[in-house]
N, C-alpha and C positions, 0 to 999 in steps of 0.2 A: 371447276376449281380444286384444286388439291387439297384433302384434309389435311388437318394439323399431324406432323410426325408424334407417336406416341412411341416408347420406349417399353419394350418387355412383350411376351404374349397379352391377345386380347384377354386370356384369362387371370391375367395378374391386374386388372383393370376392374375394382370393387364393383357388383350393383348396387342404385341408390337405390337406401333403403326404403320401402314401403312407408308412406305418409306425408303430411302436407304443414308441415311445419313452416314458418317462414322463415329466413337467416335475419340475424339482426340485423339495423344497421348503424347502431353507435355500440360504445360499450357497456355492460352491463355493470353498473359500481356497486359495490357494497352486497352487504345483505349475506354476509357467508354464513349466520348462523341458521338465520332464515332459510335459506336454501337445502342446509344440510338437515332441519326440519322436518321438510316439508315431503326432502328425499326421504327420507325414513318413514314419515307416514304411507306413502304410496305403498311401501313395501308390508307395509301392516294391515291397512283398510284398503278396501276394494273401491269406496266412495271417497275421495276426501275433497272436502268444500273449502274453496279459498274466498274469504270476505274480508269485508275492509270498508272502510269512509272511500269513496270519489277522490281516483287520483292516489292511492298509497300505492300503486305498481302489482297492484294485484295477477292483472295478465302477465306482466313483463317476468314477474318470479317464476306462474305458473310454465310459461314456457320455455324459461330458463332450468328448471327445473325437468323442466319433460324432456328438453333438449339431452340431458345429459342420462335419460333411459332408455335410450335409442337399441342397444341392445338388449335390453332385457325384454322387449317385444318383438318375437318375430312377425308379426302381421302391422307392425307398426304402430306410429304415435299419429292419429288424426286431429285436426282442429276443429271444430264448428263455432265458428262467431254468430251468435244469436242477437246483439243486441239491436239490429236494425228493425228486428221482427216484432211484430207487435200483433199477430190475429197465432192463437195458440193451437189453429187447424194445419196450420203449415209449420209445425214443428217437427213430426218426421218427415217434412219432405224436406226440410234443411236439412237436417243428420245424413239422408241418405245424398243431399248432395256433397255433404261434405266427406265421405267418405267413398265419392266417386262411383255408386252403385249407380248401373241402366238397368232398369228394369221397366216394359211396355206392355207388362202383362194386365190382368184385372186383380190380382192382388191385391191387398189392402197393405198401403206404407209401412204398418207397422208389424205385419207380418215379414213384410221383404226383410225388415231394418234388421226382426230378431232372428231372422234365418240366416243372414249373412254373418249377424255376429254369434253364433252359437257355436260353434266348433276352432273362435278366433280366439288368437293373443293377441291382443290391443290394449291402447291406450285412447280414450275418447275424451280430448280437452273440450271440453262445454263452457266456452266465453259470453257473458254478459244474458244470461238465463234470468237476470231479476224481476223484468217483468212477464216475465211466462213463468212465475214461480212454480204455480199448481200443478198448468200440467207435465211444465218440467220436472215434476216432483214425480210425477206419476209414470210417466214413461223412461225415466232412469230407473225407478223401481225395480218396472218391468223389466225390462232390458237387463238387468242385472241377474234376477231372479232366472231368466232365457239363456244368459248366456255364462257360463263359471267363470270362464277365462277373460273376461272383460272385468276392466278397471275403469272405471270416472271420475276426472280431474274434473271438477266444477268451478267456475270462476265467476262470483257474484256479490253483490252487499249484502244476499240475507243468506242465510243456509238454509238447505233443499227442506232440512228436517223428514230424511228418509231414513229410514232402519238400518242399520251400521254406516251411516252417515258419521266421519270425521270431520271437525269443526276446524280449520285452521285459520282463526284470528290473523292479518297481518296488522302488526302498529305500525306508525310512522318509523321512520326511519331512524337511529341512534345519531346522535350531534354530529361524531365522525363521518358516519357515513350521509350523511346530510350533506356536511361541507365540501365531499370529496367529491359526489356528485354533482353541486351549485359549480366548485371549479373546474370540473370534466367538461359541463353543456359551455360554461364559461367560455373556456378556450376555442370550443366550436364556433360560437358565434361571432366572438370577438378574439383574435388571434392574439397574443401575448400578455403577460404579466397581471393580474389583476392590481399589483401596484407600479406606477410607472415608474420608470429611473429617472433618476437625474439629480445636478445640486438645488436645480429649483425648488426642491420640497423647502417649505415652510419649515419644517421640523428638522431640518439638517443644518449646520451651520456649514456656509461655503469652504470648498476646497483651497488651501491655499496656494496660490500660483506656483503652476509648474509638476501640481500633481497631479495623480492618480481620483480621477469622480469617483466618492465612495457608493456611488447607486443609490436605491431606495434608502434610506435612512430606517433604523429600527422603530424608529416613531412612527413613521407612515408607516409602515407593514404592521406594525403591534395594532396599530389604531384599523386600517384595513381589515386586519384579519378577527381584529374582535366584530367588525360591523360585519362582515359575512357571517360571523358563527352568529351574533345576533337576529340576521335575517334569515338564519335555517331556523332560529327556534323560534322567531315571531311566524313564521310559517307551518309551525309542527310540526316540521320535517317530512312533510307531505311531497314527495317525489315532484306530482304533476306542477304545484304549485314553485319548486324549485327551478325548473326546466323554463317556467314561465316567466320567473325573475330572469333566468338568465337571457332569454330572450332579448330583454330588457335594455344588458348591455350597450349594444351600438348605442344607444341612448341616452342613456339614465347611467350615472352610476351606482356603484353598492350604497351608497349614503344617499344619493336620490331617493334610490327603491327603498330605504329599510325608511324614510319620512313617508312615505306614500304609501306604508305597507296597512295601513288604518284605513284608506281606500282600497284594500286588495284587488276587490271583486272587478272596478274600475282599472286598475292599472295593471293588472295578471290576464292579461287574452293576446290574441294571436298565435297562438300553439300552432305545430307545426301541418300543415296541410293536407299531412298523409294519415294524420288522427282519424279517431272517429270522430264525428261531429260533439261527442257529451266532452271530448277533452281539448276542443278547440280552446278555450278559456275556463278561468277557477269556475266562473260563474253558473255555466252549463255544465260542467263536473259533480256540482254539489247541489246546482237545480233539478238533476237528475233523481238525482235521491229522493229529492224534497217531492218531485213528481209521482216517485211512487208510495210516497205514505199517504193512510188515509187521511180524513178532515182532521180524525182522533189525534193522530199522530205529530200532525202539523202544527195543532194548534198544541200540543205540549213542546215541540221543537220551537216554538218561535217563547212562550212561557220560561222555559231552564233557562233561556237565553239572559236570565238577571242574574243569575246565579254568578258570579266572578271564580270561584274556584271550585273546587270538590262538593257535593252534598252529597246528605243522606237520605231515604227515601221518607222519612217523616217531613223534613226540608220540603220535597217536593211535592207531597202530601198538602199541604199547606200553603205553598206559596203560588201553588199551579192549580190547585183545584177550582173549582165554581159551576155555575150552573149546566155551562157546556160542558163542564169535564168533570164529574162529578168524582172525589178525593177516594174514593171507594174503587174506583176503575184506576188511577193514576198507574197504580202498580201494572196494571199488564199493558198498558201503552206504552210506559218506560220499557218494558220486558223487550216490545215490538221495536223502540228505539237500538237497546243493545243489541238485537240480533242485525240490526243493519249497517251495527259500527256508529250510527250516529251520536250513542251515548257508551263511554268507556265504563266499563265498572272496576272498579281498584279495591285490593285488600291492602288498608291503611292501619297504621299503630291505633286507630282512634273508630276502628270498624269498616262497614263496609259502606263505601264512597263511591260516587258519578261522578264525570267531570264530560264536556265536552271538550272538544278539541275549537282553538282558538278562530279559528276558520266555520266551522258548522254553528260554530257560536254565532260569527256574526252574522251568518245567513239568516240564522234564526231573528235576530236582531230587527234586523232587517224586514223581516214579516211581519214581527209585533209592533216594530212604526207604523206599519202600514194597516196595521190593527187598528191602529190611536189607543193602545194601551199599556206603551210604556211605563209611563211614572205614574199610573197604579201597581202596576207590577212590581216597580224598584219599592211602590211604600208597601205590600206588604211581602216583600223579599227584607225588605228595613224593621218590618215589625216583627219578624220571625228574629231574627238577630237579635233583636232588643231583648226580644225575653230568653232568646237561648245564651243572651251573657250574663241575664240575672238569675237565670237556673245555674249556671258555671257558677256565678260567684259563691250562692247558698253550698252547691256540691263542694266546692272548692277544701270548705271545713269536714271532710267524711271520708269511708274507704277509699271515696271513687275519686281523689286529689289527681292519680296516674291520670285516670283517664280521663280526665278534665283540662289538666294539662296536652293531650294527645289532640280533644277536642278540638281544642279552642286554636291547635296550631294548625290543622286541619281546616277550619273557620276561618282561617285570616284572612283570606283575599276576599271573600263576603263580607266579614265583619269593618275592613276597610271600606268597604263598596257601602254599607249601610252608615259610615261613620262619613263617608264623603255625599250624600245623599243629605244626612241631617244637616253637614254646615253650609249647604247651598242656600240654603233660605236662612235668612237670621229669624224668622215664626218657628224655626224647628230647631233652633242654634242649642235649644236648653238639652233638648232627645239629642243632641251630640255628647254635649258635656256630661249626660249620663251616662251615656254609652262608655267615654274614653272613663272617666272615674270607676265604672262599673270592672274594668279589667285592670284593675291593679294589680289583681292577684298573680296576671299575666305578665304585664309591665315588670313587675318587682322578683316575681317569682320565676320566671321562666326566662331571664334574660333575653328582655326586647324594654330596658328602661331610652334605650335610645328613639326607637318606636312610637312608644307611650307618651316620652316629653314632646314629639315632636303634634300628636295628636293633642294632649291637652294643651299645648301653647294653642293649637289654632282654635281649640274650640273656648278658651278661656279670652283669646281675642276680640270674643262678639259682646255684644251689649246686652246683657241680659239682667234679669232681675236676679238679687242675694236667695234666690229658691233653694231647696235641697240639693238640685242637680249641679248648678252654678259652686255650692260649698263643697260636695265631695269632690268634684275635679279639681278643687283647687287644696283641699290635703292630698290628695293623691299627687297631683302637679309638686308640691313641697313635699313628699314623701319620694319621690322619681328624684326631684334636684336632689335630698339629703346624700344618697345612693349614689348620685354622679358627681361628690364632689362641690357640687355649686351651693356653694350658702348662701349668696347673696337673693338669689330665684328663692332656694326652700325657705329662707325667712320671711321674704316678701309674703310670698303666696301663704305660708300658716300663720303667719301676723293678720291677713287681710282675712283669713279664713276665722280664725279665734275673734276678732272684735265683730265681725258681721253674725255670725254663730251666734254670740251673745247678743246684738241689739236685737237677734231677728225670733230669740229662744229656741234656738236649732240646738240642744245641752250633746247629743251625740256629735256633732260636726265639730263643736267646742272642742268636747274629749278627743276625738281622730287629729285635732289641727295640736294641740296640746301635748299629745303621746308623739304627732312625729317633730317637734321643737326638742321636744324630750333627747328623744332618736337625732337631731340635730347636734345637740348639746355633749350628748355619750360621742360621736364622731369627730368636735372637734374638743376633745381633751376635759370638757366643763364637768367634772364630774358630779360633783356636788346639786350642780343646776341642773344636770339628766336626770339625777336621781329623783330629786323634787319635784319636777314635772312629771318624770313616770308614772310616779307613785301619785301623783294627783289624778293623772289620767286613767289608771287599775283603779282608782275609789270611782271617779266615774262610771267608768265602764258596770261596774260591781252593780251601783246604784240603779245601771239603765235595761240591766238584763243582758250585756251585751258578751258575746262567747264566743268567739270566733277564732282564727289564726290570725288577726290582729293583735289581738287582745292576747294572746298567750305568748306571741312576741315581742309585746310589751312586757313582758315579763321577765321575758330572756333578757332583753335590753336592760332592765333594772336588775336583773343578775351582773350582768357584764359590767356596769358601774360600780354595784358592790364589789366585785373583783379588784376593780383598779383602783377600790380604798383601800383595800384588805381586809374585806370583809368574807373571805370565801366560803365560813359554813352558811351564812346567812344564802349566799349567790348558790351553793350546790343544792339548798332545799329548795329554792325557787324554781330549779333548772328538774332538781327530779319532781316534785309536782306539776310541772310540765311536761318531762315527760310520762307520767303516770296518766295525763287527762290526754294525750296524744295515741298511747295505747288504747284506750278506752276511746276514742273518737274516731281511728284511724287515721288521725293526721301523719301527715310524716315532713310536708316543708318548715315548718317550727320544730319539729322535733330536732332535725338536722341540726339548725342552733344551739338546741338544748345541750346536745350529745359534744359540741364543739367548746361551750363550758364545763362540762362534766370529762372532758378528756384533758383541756389544761388544768384541772385541780386534781386527774390521776396525776398528770407528769409531776407537778408540785409536791405529791407526795413518793415519788419515785417508784409510781407504779406505772411501767413505760408497756409493761402489755395489756393491760386493762387501757390505759391513754391510746393505745396503737388503735384495738378492735375499737374505743370508742368513736374518733377522728379516721378511721376507716370506713364507719356505717356513714357517718357526713359526709364524706367525700364523696359518696357511690350515691347519697339521695339526691346532693346539691348534683352530680353529673346527670342523674334523670331526669332533675328539672332545668337542666342548663342553665342555674340560678350561679351564675360567674363571681357575685359577691363570696358569695356563702364558699363556693368554692373554692377561690383562689385564699380564703384567711383560713381554712379547711387545710389546704396543702400544705400553707408556710408551719402551724402548728404541728404537721406530720413530718416538715421537715427538723422541726426543730426536735421532737420526738425520737426521730434516726440519730439526730447527733447524739442525743443524750445515751443512745443504745450504742454511742460507741464507735459508729459508719458516718464520719464527717464528708467522706466523698460522696453517699448517696444524699445524704443531708445538703449537701453543695448543687447536686442535680437536680432535687427539688425546689431548690429557689431558682435557680434558673428558670426550671417550668414554671416559678407562681410567677416570677418577673414577666414573663409572657404573656397569662394572662391577666395579667393588670393591664398591660398597653387595651387588651380590649376592655378593660372596666372603666378606667378613667385613672385621676393622680392616685398613685400610687397610695396604699392605706389611710387614703384621705387626708395626707399631712399628718395622722396622729402618732404621737407618741406610743402614747396606750397600746394602740391597734399594730402598730410598729416595731414593738418592743421584742415579741418574738420572733423574726425573722433576726434584727438587729441582733441578739443573743446569737443566734446559730449562725450568722455570717460571722461574730467574732471567734466561737469553739471552732469551726469549723475551718476559718483559715487560720489559726494559731496550728492547729493539729498538721494540716495537710500545708501551708506554708501560700502566699501570697499568687503565688502562680499557679501552683495546684489546684488552689480553690476556684482559682476565674478557669481554668480549661472546664473541672467540673462542670462549672456552671454555665459555662457556654454550652454543653454537652446538654444540659435541662435548657439553654434557651432555644436549641432547635426540634423539641417535642411539641407535636401536636398536643392540643386538647387531650385527646381519647387516650393521647401515649400519654400524656403525663399520667392524666388517674389512671393507667395500666400500672403505671410504675409506680404512682404511688401505695395503688392496692396489692402488689406482690410483697411477698414473704419477704421479708428482709435477708439481702444477700450483701458479700461486696461485692461497690461497683468495678468494672472495668479499668482498667489506667487508660487515660482518655492517649491520644495520640500525642509522639513527640513527648513523653511523659515515662519515666523510668517507674517498671511495675513494682518498687518497693512496696512492702505491707504498710497500710494505715496506722499511723500513729493512734493509737485511741484517746480517744475525745478525753478532758479532765475532769473527773466526777468530783464535784464538793459538795459537803451536805452542811449548810447551816442552820439554825433557828428557823423557823418560818418567821417573814414581815423583818430580817433584816436588809439593810440595805442590799447587797449583794446575795439574798437565797435568790432560789428558784422564781418566788413569789414577787420578792422587790425588784430583781431584775424585767418580768416579762412585765412588769405594772410601769417600766418605764423610770 
């Protein structure tokens, strides 16, 4: 047989690089940042260990990084696959075999191995060592000491914990990379687009006769794209899970797979026949980690599955502790689960939190069911978060208010799970009413009105006695409905609460109901009634010794009713008292509303610099708490101040930004002429100065701002606004400034009072 022809002299053919890295069988997708970081770490440390949950792509990334470093190691890159090895006595023999060594002498295998590596410059990749972690750690430590040019890249589900080790934790894929991987693997098993073309698409209107078929409709394509993204999210961005899901496409659509993801361990099977046994199915991938755990680690894994989202150490100790796992041991066992990438540690605005990937959590939940302990653990979980909500409610009126907001935001998935459990049983409905009512500060103060309304409606739909829990849920529902502009629901809930509280002798619940009826009157422009009800509620609070953010808010609302009736001096006195109490207590949420009133008062005195400073602080506080109601009112007042300072263009931009914020709040200005007066006055002045067309252009610019951009714009130092597109860049005419006696129909106070 003739040899294939080769051009050029034999010396031109490069000798193969030493080593045994396998060739890639399919395209390596994504992971650009991780690949660069791992390559950099291999240049900085002699031992790098890639750790991560099963199926996250540790081996593939390590081999890709190693392949890119072939020129760096003159003695090659060698892979030792240890996943099938169970006997630690055979570890040295496995490495000798991987390096291609042949030694028939009587020398100890470890000496042969160390002698071979002592003078060589190579990279040793050790994959799948976790079941032999102790023996492997000892051997790697010894080899690194005896072979100064040796570098080791270890791949496993836990670190070796050897001196000099750099641990590289590989997280699941980012959504963009996950979608790319799924799409790439889908094309391999089921060629053709994920969105089938054709006019039969029900979301696409039929093409006229004789026209060219438009192909896949945008509605169908968008829906399929959204389904793929949701599938990648539900599978935690774990490459193995994504590849197994793609393997189902010859039989199931993306939507069908998504519908079955709740039973992911049954659906995601039948992996590549060439893959290691532990990667044949998602269950075996996660199950291998479970086998490597100690009994205490398995128990904690199962119990942690009751957490629906991030949790802190105290929660884990309370919920998961018990006779089989004392709470003082939870920390050490949790640390082991973290080291195996079964639990993820994160730094959040609320502090250090821990969480499980949904896939890991689902596996633990199966084991918890097998232990017949799910219901007991769900109740312990519920009890912890009911206690946490109660503590947060008390701490809301304190210097820790921002921490409470962040903590509640972090705990929200777990609070939802607690609410769900309460509402599953009629016997525990009162607990759900208590929890939904206790979270009033979060619903009203942190921009969660819609969700709060959802839980309160559900809780109150259940038939329970008019005890303290139901009465509290009623007045909180009324409060939320008031802020949503739903007067019918608000009045119904608050009247029911007031009547039943009077009947049962609950003076505090009655005071809250009267207070919120006063708030409803305030927002519907019935100022005399608002003043009467708010004064009554504040008097009851004093008699009962009640002082918290709600009480202070009642005082601010009373001040607003006085402003709208022309008694600005009394309103300022009330808000100055609130500001003083807030400074003493560290309360900031109510302070922001008091500053709104004080800023308005400064504006009426033509003290624009003071008004701007006060309203700017109010905006910053509202934005920090995500209180959209307070934020939009403050931005509109800032627009009026800006117009009064002589910058109608910037005022129009802020007006547009406020309009967009109202879309997230509800009915603009609650339909109130009093609260709408600053906006109406600003619009009139700015449009007179700019002209209708230019005003609309600047307002349109504001409509395009996100909330963060709108806040940044409102807090920026005042500067002339740039001319919008297609407008002449001539100077802005200054806004007209008039000064008339206070209380006159066209004075600032009179205009803003409607």
